[in-house]
N, C-alpha and C positions, 0 to 999 in steps of 0.2 A: 437041462432042468431050469426051472424058474429061478431068476436071480433075486432071491429074497434077502432081507436084512440078516436073517439067520445064516444063510449060505455064505454071504459075504463075511460074516463074523468068523465062520469056520475057515474060510480062505485066508483071512488075515492071520488067524492063529497058526495055520500051517506054514505060511510064509515066514512068520516070526520064528518058529521052531527051526525051519530049514536054514535060516540065516543066523541062528544062535543069538537072536535078539528078543527083547521084550516089546510088547505093544499093549499099553493100557493107559489109564488116566494119568499115571505118573510118568509114563514114557510114550507120548502120543505120536512121535515121529519115527518112521522106519524107512531106511533106504537100503535096498538089497537086490538080490538076483533071484530069478525063477530058475528051476532046473534046466530049462532050455537056454539059459544065458540072457534072457530078457531082463532089463532093469525095471524095478518096481519101486514106486514111492507111495508110502501110505501115511496119511495124516488123519488122526482120530481125535474125538473130543478129549479134553476141552480146547484143543487147538483148532477145532472147526466149530462152526455154530451149532450143527446138529449131528449129521451122519458122518461116517467114515468116508474119506476121499481116497481114491486109488488111481494111480496113473501107471500104465505099463508101456515101456518103450522097447520096441523090437528092432534090432539092427538087422537090416537086410543087405547082404553082400551081393553086389551085382558086378559082373565082369564087363566093364564098358571101356572101349578104346576111344581115343580122341576122334577117330574117324566116325564113330557112332554118334558122338556129340554133334559133329558137323552135319551128319546126315539127318539128325533130328532137328536141325535148325537152331541149336543152342548158341551159336556164335553170331546169329544174324543181327541181333540188336546191340552188339557191343559198342559202347561209347569210348572214344579215345580222350583221355584227359579228364577234367572235372565235369561232373554231372550238373548241368545248370537247371534241371527241372525243378529242384527244390527252391532255387532262387526265383524262378518264374512264379511258382506257387506263392512264395512269400510276397511278391509284388502284388498279387491279387488280394492277399490278406491285408496288406497295408492300405490298399485302395478302399477296401470295405471300412477299415477303421477311420481313414481320413474323411470318408463320406458320412461318418456318424452311425453306420449300421453295425452297432456293437453286437447285436444278436446274430446277424449274418456272419460277422467276423468269428464269433465263438463257435458257431455251428461248423463253419469252414475249417477252423483250427482243429476241431475234433476229427472231422472227416479226413483232413490231411495228416492225421496222426502226429500232431505236434505234442511235445512233452510240456505239460503245463504245471506250474506251481501256483496254487491258490494261497494267497497271503492275507493275513488280517489279525486284528487284535482279539482279545477275549470277547466272545459272544458277538462276533461280527458276521456269523453265518457261513463259515468256511465249509462245514460238512453239508449244509443245505445246498450250497452252490456246487459242491462236488457231486451231489446227487443229481442236480440239474444237468451237469455236463455228462454224467453217466447215461442219462436217458438218450443222449445223442449218439452214443456208440452203437454201431450196427449189432443187431441181436445175434448175428451169426458168429460174432467174435467171442472168444473165450476170455473172460475177465476173472482175475483173482484179486480179491480185496483183502488187505491186511490191516487190522486195527487192534487196539488194546481194549476197546469197548465197541461192540457191534452197533453201528449207527448208520452205515451206508445201506441203502435199500437194494436188495438183490432180487427184484421181481423180474428176472429174465432167465431164459432157458439154460444158458451155459455160463454160469457164474459160480464161483466158490468163495466163501467167506472164511478167512483164517483169523484166529484170535490169539494175540500174545497173552501169555498167562504168567502172572507174577509169582505164583507158587505160595502165596500167603495163606491159602486154605489147606495146605498140605498136599495139593496136587502138583502137577508138573510145573516147572519154571521154564517156559518156552519164550525165547526172546524174539523180537521182530526180525533181527538178523537171521536167526535160524529159520524163521518162516519164509523169509525172502529166498534163502538158498533152496528150501524145499519147494517153494512155488515155482522156481525156474525148472524143476524137474516135472512139473505138472503141465507143461506146454501152454502157457498163457499167451494170448495175443497182446494183452495190455495188463499192466500192474497198477493197482490203485492203492496207495499207502495213506491210511486215514490221517495221520499227522506225524511229521518228523519231530522226534523229541530228543534223540540222542545219536549214538554212533551209527545207527542204521541209515543215517543220511548218506554216508559213503557207499554202503551196500546197495542202496536204492539207485544211486547214480550209476554204479557199475552194472546193476541188473538191467536198467532200461537202455544202457549203451551196448548191450549184447543181444540186440535183436527184438526189443520190445518197445518200439516207438508208439507214441500216443498214450503214454503212461501219465498219471496225474497224482499229485500229492498236495497236502496242505502244510502250512508252516505258520508259526506265530511270529509276525513281524509287522512293523508299521509303515513300510514302504517297499516297493519292488526291489530297490537296491539293498535295503535292509534285509529282505528275504534271502537274497543270494549270500550276503555276508553271514547271516544267521545259519544258513545251510552249511557254509564252510566251517563255522565254529563247531557245529554239531558233528560234522564229518571228522574233524580233528580228534574227536573223542575215540575214533577207531584206531588211533595210534599208527596210522599209515606213515610211510616214509615220504611224506609230502608236506610242504609248508602251506600256510594259509593262502598265499597268493597263487600257488600252484593248484590248490583245490578249487579256488574261485575260477581260475582259468578253465579247469576241467569242467566245472559246473556250467560254465558259459558255452561249452561245446555240446552239452547234453540237454540242458533245459532251454526250451525255445521261448517260452512266454511266462510272465508273471502277471496274474490277475489280482489286483489289490482290492480288498473289501474294507468297508468301515461303516459306522453308524453316522447318519447325518444329524442335523440339528433337531429333527423331529423324532429321532430314535429309529428311523427306518434303516434297514441294511441295504447298502448300495455298493455298486462297483465304482471306485474312485479313480483307479488307474489301470491301464493295461500297458505293459512294457515288453519290448523285445530285448532279451538279455544281451544280444550282441550289440545293442545300442548303448549299453551302460558304460562302456569304456573301461572295463576291468583289465 
């Protein structure tokens, strides 16, 4: 049958009943199982921009022996010790930056799936710059954007916009952290977080460190170093069993680059600094 909005609505309602859960504007998140054991994640308005989003993950059991892996060539490209390919790619990035080719550097950084933090003060153009970086992500990649106010342009075929809801209008109160957890079940290639404002900073670090390189977020700070320090302060709100120095060190292993924005003397929005986090000496 044709997969209409009405049919999807009936499917969602049936899944909710089967899992003894609710799914409505007051409860827009549902994580459950289908009768065959498949996992399903449903996200509905107001936690999405428009329509209901559904992801079904089917676990396929395959009986494979190590000899089967060998016969398929799965061991042919094994590297012994540290993988230096990332270091070689970074050398190329640094050469572009040293040559003053900032646009080429940014395009290459997105293509290499570097995790980027866009930093700036109020009205420095962080979201506009995030949109510009998004345009350089290949259209075949699945992008999930999480914001508290929909501002990122999603004019691409495989993108999902999630919206944190404060619950002030009597509807659901859905936090950015809850959306990050739900987003991981939607199989994204990259995560884009509109702006780090609170404890979701730590959840974002963990999320992009679990197989989602090339993710991007923005943060309110006046310098690249200040951006990492501010991220650590926000992450501490998650009340994890880590100190500030440990969180900064962790962020340094996850975030590759900080792009700093500011307004110049004429009021124009410009990129003032680009910094490799590993060079900051945390």
